[in-house]
C-alpha positions in Angstrom: 97.8 31.2 69.9 94.5 33.0 70.6 94.2 36.8 70.5 93.2 36.8 74.2 96.3 34.9 75.2 98.6 37.1 73.0 97.0 40.2 74.6 97.6 38.8 78.1 101.2 38.0 77.3 101.8 41.4 75.8 100.2 43.1 78.9 102.4 41.1 81.3 105.5 42.3 79.4 104.4 45.9 79.7 104.2 48.3 82.6 100.7 49.9 82.2 101.9 52.9 84.2 104.0 53.7 81.1 101.0 53.4 78.7 98.3 55.8 77.7 95.1 55.6 75.6 94.3 58.1 72.9 90.6 58.2 72.4 89.4 59.5 69.1 85.8 60.6 69.0 83.5 62.4 66.6 83.8 65.4 69.0 87.6 65.5 69.2 90.2 63.5 71.0 91.4 63.1 74.6 94.2 61.1 76.3 93.9 58.9 79.4 96.4 57.3 81.6 95.9 54.4 84.1 95.8 53.7 87.8 97.4 50.3 87.3 98.5 50.0 90.9 95.1 50.7 92.3 93.0 48.8 89.7 95.2 46.3 87.8 92.5 44.0 86.6 90.2 46.8 85.4 93.2 48.4 83.6 94.1 45.0 82.0 90.6 44.5 80.8 90.3 48.0 79.3 93.6 47.7 77.4 92.6 44.3 76.2 89.3 45.5 74.9 90.7 48.6 73.3 93.4 46.6 71.5 90.6 44.3 70.1 88.8 47.3 68.7 85.9 46.6 71.0 85.1 50.2 71.6 85.2 51.3 68.0 81.8 52.4 66.9 80.3 52.7 70.4 79.0 56.0 71.5 78.8 58.2 74.6 75.3 57.1 75.4 74.4 59.0 78.6 75.6 62.2 80.2 74.9 64.9 82.7 75.9 68.3 81.4 79.3 69.4 82.9 79.0 66.4 85.3 79.6 63.0 83.9 79.6 61.1 80.5 79.1 57.4 80.1 80.4 55.1 77.4 81.6 51.6 76.5 78.3 49.8 75.9 78.5 47.5 72.8 74.8 47.8 72.3 75.4 51.5 71.4 77.0 50.4 68.1 73.5 50.0 66.7 71.8 53.3 66.1 68.5 51.5 66.0 68.9 50.0 69.5 68.6 53.2 71.7 66.2 51.4 74.0 69.1 49.0 74.9 71.7 51.6 75.5 73.3 51.3 78.9 72.5 47.6 79.3 75.4 45.9 77.6 79.0 45.1 78.4 78.6 44.0 82.0 79.7 40.9 83.9 83.2 40.4 82.4 84.6 38.8 85.5 85.8 42.0 87.2 85.6 42.3 91.0 85.7 45.7 92.7 89.1 47.3 93.1 88.1 50.2 95.4 91.0 52.6 96.3 91.5 56.1 97.7 91.7 57.7 94.3 89.5 60.8 94.6 86.8 61.2 92.0 88.1 64.6 90.7 87.7 66.1 87.2 88.9 63.6 84.6 88.7 60.4 86.8 87.5 57.4 84.8 85.4 54.9 86.6 84.0 51.4 85.9 80.2 51.3 85.7 78.3 48.5 87.5 74.8 47.4 87.7 72.8 48.6 90.7 73.4 46.3 93.7 75.8 44.1 91.8 79.4 45.0 92.7 80.9 42.2 90.6 79.2 43.3 87.4 81.8 45.6 85.9 82.8 45.2 82.3 83.4 47.5 79.4 81.2 50.4 80.4 82.8 53.4 82.2 82.0 56.9 83.1 84.2 60.0 83.2 84.0 62.7 85.8 83.8 66.0 83.8 83.9 67.9 87.1 84.7 66.7 90.6 82.2 64.0 91.8 83.6 63.5 95.3 80.3 62.0 96.5 81.3 58.8 94.7 84.6 58.4 96.5 85.2 54.8 97.7 82.0 53.5 96.0 83.3 52.5 92.5 86.5 51.4 90.9 88.6 54.3 89.5 91.0 52.9 86.9 92.2 55.8 84.8 92.2 59.6 84.4 92.1 62.1 81.5 95.5 63.9 81.2 94.7 65.9 78.1 91.5 67.0 76.4 89.1 67.3 79.3 87.5 70.2 77.4 86.5 67.6 74.7 84.8 65.5 77.4 83.1 68.6 78.7 81.8 69.3 75.2 80.4 65.8 75.0 78.7 66.2 78.3 76.6 69.0 76.9 74.9 66.7 74.4 71.2 66.9 74.6 69.5 63.9 76.3 66.0 62.5 76.5 63.9 61.9 79.6 65.9 58.7 80.3 69.3 60.5 80.1 70.1 58.8 76.8 71.9 61.1 74.2 69.8 62.4 71.4 72.8 62.6 69.1 75.6 60.2 68.6 79.1 61.0 69.8 81.0 58.0 68.5 84.3 56.5 69.7 86.1 56.0 66.5 89.2 54.3 68.0 91.2 53.9 71.1 95.0 53.5 70.5 97.2 52.2 73.3 100.7 53.6 73.2 103.7 54.3 75.4 103.5 57.6 77.2 105.7 59.9 75.0 108.6 61.8 76.6 107.3 65.2 77.7 108.0 67.9 75.1 109.7 71.1 76.2 107.1 73.9 76.9 106.5 76.1 73.9 108.9 79.0 73.6 111.5 77.5 76.0 114.4 76.9 73.7 114.3 79.9 71.4 117.1 82.4 71.7 116.4 86.1 72.5 117.0 86.9 68.8 114.5 84.2 67.7 111.9 85.4 70.2 112.2 88.9 68.8 111.0 87.6 65.4 107.5 86.9 66.9 104.5 89.1 67.0 101.1 88.4 68.5 98.0 89.2 66.4 95.0 89.9 68.6 91.6 89.6 66.8 89.0 91.6 68.7 85.4 92.6 68.2 86.7 96.1 67.5 89.4 95.1 65.0 92.9 93.6 65.0 95.9 94.7 67.2 99.4 93.6 66.4 101.9 93.4 69.2 105.7 93.1 69.1 107.6 91.8 72.1 110.8 92.8 73.9 112.7 89.6 74.9 115.9 91.7 75.5 114.1 93.5 78.3 111.8 90.8 79.7 112.7 87.4 78.3 110.6 85.3 80.7 107.5 87.5 80.3 107.9 87.3 76.5 108.2 83.5 76.7 105.2 83.3 79.1 103.0 85.6 76.9 103.9 83.8 73.6 103.3 80.4 75.3 99.9 81.3 76.6 98.9 82.8 73.3 100.1 79.8 71.3 98.2 77.4 73.5 94.9 79.3 73.1 94.7 80.6 76.7 93.6 84.1 75.6 91.2 82.9 73.0 87.5 83.7 73.7 88.3 86.1 76.5 87.5 89.8 76.8 88.8 93.2 77.8 87.6 93.5 81.4 88.9 97.0 82.4 88.8 100.3 80.5 90.3 103.3 82.3 90.1 106.2 79.8 93.3 108.1 79.4 95.1 105.4 81.5 94.9 101.7 80.3 92.8 99.0 78.8 93.2 95.6 80.4 92.7 92.0 79.2 93.9 88.5 80.0 91.6 87.8 83.0 90.7 84.1 82.6 87.4 84.7 84.4 86.3 86.2 81.1 86.8 83.0 79.1 83.8 81.5 77.6 85.2 78.0 77.9 87.6 76.3 80.3 91.3 76.8 79.7 92.6 73.9 77.5 93.9 71.1 79.7 97.2 71.1 78.0 97.7 74.7 78.8 96.6 74.8 82.4 100.0 73.9 83.8 101.5 77.0 82.2 99.1 79.4 84.0 101.5 80.2 86.7 102.9 83.3 88.5 105.9 84.9 86.9 108.7 86.9 88.6 108.9 90.6 87.8 111.5 91.8 85.2 111.5 95.5 85.8 113.3 97.3 83.1 114.0 100.8 81.7 111.2 100.9 79.1 108.8 103.8 79.8 105.0 103.3 80.1 103.9 105.3 77.0 101.0 105.0 74.7 100.8 101.5 73.1 103.1 99.8 75.7 102.1 96.4 77.0 102.9 95.7 80.7 101.9 92.7 82.9 99.3 93.4 85.5 99.7 92.0 89.0 98.5 92.2 92.6 100.3 93.9 95.5 103.0 91.3 95.4 105.6 92.2 92.8 106.0 88.6 91.6 102.3 87.9 91.3 101.7 88.5 87.5 99.7 85.6 86.0 97.9 86.2 82.7 96.4 89.7 82.8 98.1 92.5 80.9 97.3 96.1 80.1 97.9 98.4 77.1 98.9 102.0 78.1 96.8 104.8 76.5 99.1 107.8 77.4 102.3 108.5 79.2 102.1 107.0 82.7 105.5 107.7 84.5 104.0 106.5 87.8 104.1 103.0 86.4 107.7 103.1 85.4 110.0 100.8 87.4 106.9 99.2 89.0 105.4 96.9 86.3 107.1 94.8 83.8 107.0 96.1 80.2 107.3 93.3 77.7 105.9 94.6 74.4 104.1 97.3 72.4 101.4 97.8 69.8 102.8 98.2 66.4 99.5 98.1 64.4 96.0 98.8 65.5 96.3 101.8 67.9 93.1 103.0 66.3 91.5 99.8 67.6 93.0 100.4 71.0 91.4 103.8 71.0 88.0 102.4 69.9 88.2 100.0 72.9 89.1 102.9 75.2 86.0 104.8 74.0 83.6 102.0 75.0 81.2 103.3 77.8 82.1 102.0 81.2 80.7 101.8 84.7 83.5 101.7 87.4 86.0 100.9 84.7 83.9 97.9 83.6 82.8 98.0 79.9 79.1 98.3 79.5 79.3 96.3 76.2 81.5 93.2 75.6 84.8 93.8 74.0 85.7 90.3 72.9 89.1 88.8 72.1 88.3 86.2 69.5 91.9 84.9 69.3 95.5 85.8 70.0 98.1 84.1 67.8 101.8 84.1 68.0 103.2 84.5 64.5 106.8 84.6 63.3 107.5 87.6 61.1 108.3 86.6 57.5 
């Protein structure tokens, strides 16, 4: 029995809607899932080639920064053949399977030769950001479900005047596997007592701040805060508001230097208020919000002095237990309309269990 026939039989026994591809690259990994209803033949061909190891050693050979990346050319296995990159892997018997799948961030699309709609093969491009101008013109057969930030990083590779990458970003392997059962969101199953054992260590450009949490007072806020911290949502952000004698505020995702990790995006949601009896005193952490009481999202503030006007209005969920001197250093940064004149960076925030 030939490998091709075995692969075809295996595919026919599987539901590709239940499969995903884990793409390991020299820049990191990402995971894709398939539009098998919309493009069954393209999906079958991709899975077949991946299982053969066809893509191993190929490279992302062309890209537009924060726009698209292109890969899948067997010619790109040869580092000495850059002049041929983008020319291989076409005409593998695939006809267009145009659908109404929008070309949004993460959409994976079959590449064809100009003016030759039946020329698709192994090459594909990934939409790093929305590319809606291509809707209905090419075959979309998959989408990135995790790791779009890796794809975005690849897209920033320097290119020459022909849009060919100057450095190699190799595809090391593509593994086809069943879609795993979704894991429970981080910090979903811990008891109140277990949550109380965690602290968050905030590493800033002014020093470290250690925060303890109050799950007995605001359990959902604590779970939300620990979850976001553990998934890296607050990493590479900054303090965006300094109100001397009042609060310092952080957690605005507009201050992030990089996009929120794709795996964490679904947890950036509004959270219902949990007003409690803890007073807003120096060192207290409370969740910031808009006019709507249940509009808290990611932003939080640290109180600099007693603020009774905030009591019963905002949700207190933690306090600073180490690093109030750092808080005071941040509060002393010069401001203009409560905006710091110099960056006060948050390098990382890590949820750590007390020993």
